[in-house]
C-alpha positions as CSV (number, residue, x, y, z in Angstrom):
1,M,0.0,0.0,0.0
2,I,1.1,3.6,-0.7
3,K,0.2,6.6,1.3
4,D,-1.7,9.2,-0.6
5,Y,-1.4,13.0,-0.4
6,D,-3.6,13.0,2.8
7,G,-1.6,10.3,4.5
8,K,-4.3,7.6,3.8
9,K,-3.2,4.3,2.4
10,Q,-4.1,3.4,-1.2
11,S,-3.3,0.7,-3.7
12,P,-1.0,1.3,-6.7
13,K,-4.1,1.1,-8.9
14,E,-5.9,3.8,-6.9
15,R,-2.8,6.0,-7.1
16,A,-2.7,5.5,-10.8
17,K,-6.4,6.5,-11.1
18,D,-5.7,9.6,-9.0
19,M,-2.8,10.5,-11.3
20,V,-4.9,10.0,-14.5
21,A,-7.7,12.2,-13.0
22,M,-5.2,15.0,-12.1
23,A,-3.7,14.8,-15.6
24,L,-7.1,15.0,-17.3
25,N,-8.1,17.9,-15.2
26,G,-5.0,19.9,-15.9
27,R,-5.0,19.1,-19.6
28,M,-8.7,20.1,-20.3
29,V,-7.9,23.8,-20.0
30,E,-4.9,23.4,-22.3
31,L,-6.9,21.5,-24.9
32,Y,-9.7,24.1,-24.9
33,E,-7.2,26.9,-25.5
34,E,-5.4,24.9,-28.2
35,I,-8.7,24.3,-30.1
36,R,-9.7,28.0,-29.7
37,D,-6.3,29.3,-30.9
38,S,-6.0,26.8,-33.8
39,Q,-9.0,28.3,-35.6
40,T,-8.3,30.3,-38.8
41,E,-11.4,32.3,-38.1
42,P,-12.5,33.4,-34.7
43,M,-15.1,31.2,-33.0
44,T,-18.4,32.6,-31.9
45,D,-19.2,32.5,-28.3
46,R,-21.8,29.9,-29.1
47,E,-19.3,27.7,-30.9
48,A,-16.8,28.0,-28.1
49,K,-19.5,27.0,-25.5
50,L,-20.5,24.0,-27.6
51,I,-16.9,22.8,-27.7
52,E,-16.5,23.4,-24.0
53,D,-19.6,21.4,-23.3
54,Q,-18.4,18.5,-25.4
55,L,-15.0,18.6,-23.7
56,Q,-16.7,18.5,-20.3
57,K,-18.9,15.5,-21.3
58,L,-15.8,13.6,-22.5
59,L,-13.9,14.5,-19.3
60,D,-16.9,13.3,-17.2
61,R,-16.8,9.9,-19.1
62,C,-13.1,9.6,-18.4
63,Y,-13.6,10.4,-14.7
64,K,-16.3,7.7,-14.5
65,I,-13.6,5.2,-15.7
66,V,-11.3,6.2,-12.9
67,R,-14.3,6.7,-10.5
68,R,-13.5,10.3,-9.8
69,N,-16.5,12.7,-10.2
């Protein structure tokens, strides 16, 4: 068993899940900015919101896999 950030014991599998969840969370903002900046024409606010909503849905699905909501 490994001690987590709060001093609680967790399995290597649980630690790996925590690491994936943290990576996904940090990367979401970067992905959104990359998509927004890669456009040849500026996105409308509506288009940006639709992309942000879809990114959030995909992130939620990934969190379900690692059981972190």
